[in-house]
N, C-alpha and C positions, 0 to 999 in steps of 0.2 A: 897637753891634754885639754880638750875642750871643756869649758865650764859654763854653766848658765848663770844669768844674773841671780843673785841670792834671793831667797824667799823673803817676801814682805808680808807681815801678818795683818790681821784685821785691825782697822783703825777708825778714827772718827769719820774718815772719808767713806768707808764702807757703810757705816750706819746711815750717813746722810744720803748716799747714793741709793741704797735700797729703799729707804723711806720715800725718796722722791719717785722712785719707779713704782712702788707698790701702793702708795696712797694710804689705804686703811690697814686693817689687821693683816698679819701674815697668813698665807694659806699653805697647805701641805700639798705638794704636787703629786704625792703618792695616791691622792684621792681620786684622780681622774686619768688613769693611764690610757694611752692610745691603744687602739687595736692594730696589731702589726701582723704582717704576712710573712711567715717563716719561709715561704717559697717565692718571695718577691724576686723579680728580675733585677738584680743589683746593677747590671750594666746600664739600666735606664736612670740610675741615680748618680749623684756625685756628692762629694763632701768638701767642706771647708773646716779645717781644724785650726785652733789657735794654741800656740805652745811657746815656751821660752826658747830662745836661740840656743842651739847646741844641745838641746835636750832630747833629740831624736836623730836618726841618720839623715844626712843631707839628701839622700836619694829615696826617702820614705815614699813620696808620691809614686815613683816608678815601681817600687816594691809592692805597694798596695795594688797598683794597676795590674801588675803581672800575676798577683795571687788572687785578687778579688774581682778584678774586671771593671772597676769604676775609677773615675778620675778623682784625685784628691788635691786640694790646694792647701798649702801651709801658710798661715798668717802668723807673724811673730809678735808676741807681747813681751815687754821687759819686766813688768811687775804684775802682781795680782790686781793692783788698783787699776792698771791700764785696761785689762780685759774686763774687769767688773764694770768699769765706766761704760764700755762699749755694750755690754750685755744688759745694762740697766738704763740705757739712754731712751728706751721706748721704741716700739716697732720691731721689725725683724733685723737682728744684728747681722744676719748672713752667716753666722757661725753655727755649725752643726755639733761639733765636739770641742770642748774647751778643757785645757789642762789648768787646774787651779789648786791651790792648797786646800787642805781639808776643811778648815774653818770657813773658807770662802764658799766651798760647795754647800756647807751647812746653811749659810746665810742665803745663798741663791735659792736653795730648795725651799726655805721658809717663805720666800716670796712667790713660790709657785712657778719658777722659771725653768725647772729641770724635769725631764722625763724620767720616771722611775726606770730602773734597769730591768729589762725583760730577760730574766735569767735563762729562759729556754733558748734565747738567741745568742747567749754567751756561754756555751758549754765549757770553754776554757777557764771559767771561774773555778773549776775543780783544781786547777794548778796552783791556786793561792794557798798559802799557809792558813790553817784554821784561825790563827790569831788576827789575820787580816780582816775578819768580820767582827772584831771586837773593838774597833776604833771608836772613840767616844763621839766624834762628830757625826758618825753614820754607822751605827751598829747594824750589822747584817748586810752592809753594802747595798742599801735600798736605792739610793739615788746617785751613787758614785762608785768608781772602781779605783783602788789605790794603784799608783804607778811606781812611786818610790816612797821610801820612808827612812827615818834616821833619828839621830839624837844630837845633843849638843854637849860639849865637854871642854876639857883643857888639853890643848895641844902644846907640847913643850919639847925643848932640847934637853935630852937626858945628860948630855955632856956639859951643859952650861947651868943647869939647875942642881943645886947641892942635894936637895931632898925632893924626890918625886911628889908632885901634888896629889893630895887625896881629898881635898875639901875645897868648896867654893871660897872658903876663907883664905886659902893660899893666893887667890886672885884679889879678893877684896881687902885683904890686910897683908900685903906682900912683904916678904923678908927684905931687909935693906938692900941686899945685892940685886934684887929684882926690880927695884923702883926705876921707872922710866924705860923698862924693858918688857913691859906687858901691854897687851891691847884688849879691848872689849868691843863688843858689837854696838852699833848705834840703832839698829832697827828696834822699834818700841818694845815688843814683847821679849826680845832677846837681851836688850839692855837691862830689863828688869829681872830676868830669869835668875842670874846668880844670887842676887840679893834676896829674892823671894824664897828660893830653895834653902838658902842659909838660915832664913828666919823660920823655916819649917812650914812655909805657906804654899798654897796652890799657885801654879803658874797662871791659873785662870781667875785668881781672886779679884773681887771687885770691892773689897773692904778698904776704905780710904785710909784708916789708921795703919793698916799693914803696908799699904803703898807709900805712906809717908815715912815709915821706918825704912823701907827699901830705898827711898830717895836719899835718906840720911847716909846710908851705907855707900851709895853710889857717889854722892858728893864728897864723902870722906876719901875715897880712893882716887878721885879724879886727878889730883895733883901728882899722883904716882904713876899715871898712865903715860905710855909712849904716844898712844893715839887711840881714837875710836876707829875701828876698821872692820868693815864687813866683807871686803873683797881681796885685799892684798896681804892679809896676815900670814898666809902661807909663805909668801916670798920673803916677808920680813923675818920669819922664823928661819928659813933656809939660809939667809944671809948672815944671821946672828944679830941683826938689829934688834929683834925681839927674841926673848927666850921662853916666854909662855904667853899663850893667847887663848881667848874664848873662841871656840870654833865648832862648826858643824863637822860631824865625823867624816863625811865624804871629802871635805876640803882640807883635812889635816894630812900633810904630805908624809905619811909614815913610810913611804918607800925610800925616803931620804935617810941616810945614816944618822942615828942618834935622835930621830924625831919619834915621839911617842904620843899616844892619845889616852886620856883617862876620863871616865865619868865620875865626878865627885860623889863621895859617900852620901851626901844629902839628897842625891837623885837629880834628875834632869827632865827634859821634855821628850815627847814623841811627836815628831812632825810627819806629815804625809802630804804628798802631792797626788792629785787624783785626776781621773778622766770623767767628765760629765757630759751628758747629752742634753741639748737644749730642747725644751718643749716646743719651741717655735720651728724646729727643724722639720723640713718636709722630706727628709731622707733618713728617717729613723731606722729603717732596716739596714741601710748601708752603715749608719753610725754604730749600730750594735755589731755588725760584722767587723768593723774597724777595731772596736774595743776587743772583740774576741781574737782578732789577728794579733794585736799587741801582746795579748796574754800567751801566745804561742811561745814555748820555751826558747826556741831559736831566735825569735824576734826580740822578746823582752830581755834576753841575755845580753843584748847590745849595751844596756844601761850600765851594769857593773863593770863591763869590760872597757867602756869608753869614758864614762863620767864618774865612775867609782862610787856610785850611790848604791845602797842596798835596795833590793826590790822585794815585794811581798809575794813573789812567785817562787814557790818551792821547786817546781820542776825546772825552772830556769837557773836558780841558784845552785842546784845540784850539778849543773854543767859548767860552773865557773872554773876557770883554770886554777888549780891548786897553788901555782906559783903566785898568782895575783892575790889569793887569799893570804898567803904568807907575807907578802909585801904590805897588804892593807888588812890587818887583823880585824878591824871593825866589820869588814864585809863578812867575816866568818862567824860572827856572833849569832847565836840562835835567836829567833823571834821572841822567845820567852824572856831573854835579857832586854831586848828592845822594849817590850811591853811593861817593863818596870818603870819606864818613863811615863810622864803624865801627858796625855793627849792635849794638844792645843785645840780649843774650841772657840767658836765665834762668841763674842761678848756683846754684840749689838752696840747700842748707844753707850753702854758702860765702858766701852773701849776708849772713850774720850779721856778717861782717867790716866790711861797709859800714854796717850798723846801729850797730856799735860805734864806728866812725870818726865818724859823724854825731853820736852821743850825746856823745862826748868833745869834739868841736869845739864843740857847742852849750853844753856845761856849763862850758867853760873861761872863766875870768874875764879 
């Protein structure tokens, strides 16, 4: 099954990149939307989109050409930082539509780099769950359209774990038989997440005292870890090298016998990847047509069927193969359950505290 490079959340890099690009105070791109022509001849336009590898069909350009009549070039970025660097380098990046995580969309919009979504040109927005307009980084989908969403929890081998995990404490203070058989993520915000939720804190906290307490918990468990692992934890779990791992729901291989996924009782996050249209684009009508095309149920349904991520498109999710939902129960959970998670938002310069926490935990002996 094709998988994309894992999400990388806002960091000190993002804050510095946006500051460099924007200069002074942030501006809201919603204040000066372009005037678009709903009857524009799309065959005279073309698009360049930037997306993670494996996050869309390989023949997407051909599909778009056949359906919408214009050429589409796909550029690949490996992380959010990579595409943000390109978008904030100054001048025209050449990108019309970018796929970025929600908090990155929020930061880019604050710098006036995004075109507001012209809803009249995206009628397929009606296919989204109502909950898709309640995401904290962009309530109302003003400047972004969610493409995928999910949460983080504990993925474990039910045949090798005596008691099914119910708390982040099961990871941070593991039973003796689990020591050296558990993994945690290294990406800054997800490294901190289990400790913050166990402390009853927000995943977006900027309170230094709380972050210091989280660091203590992370340092305490470090000797008991098999590894920090953002990419191969599923393989480790399947082989039995690991018996419990911190994981994104879509990456927990629950189709395998005895592999289960649980969201701890203290709660977790709600992440989303989005589509945004750059204000610098000279092909805004085609860009909106592309976003609308993606939201077609037959098109958007490719995502859960191929990369096993939930999508905020009700019309598409209603068409998902029941057998797939049985193999991957997380896909079948309603949005109301997902929205119990806390949306990750951009923290701007305050995100340097997470960079420092991650560095100190990683460097500790």
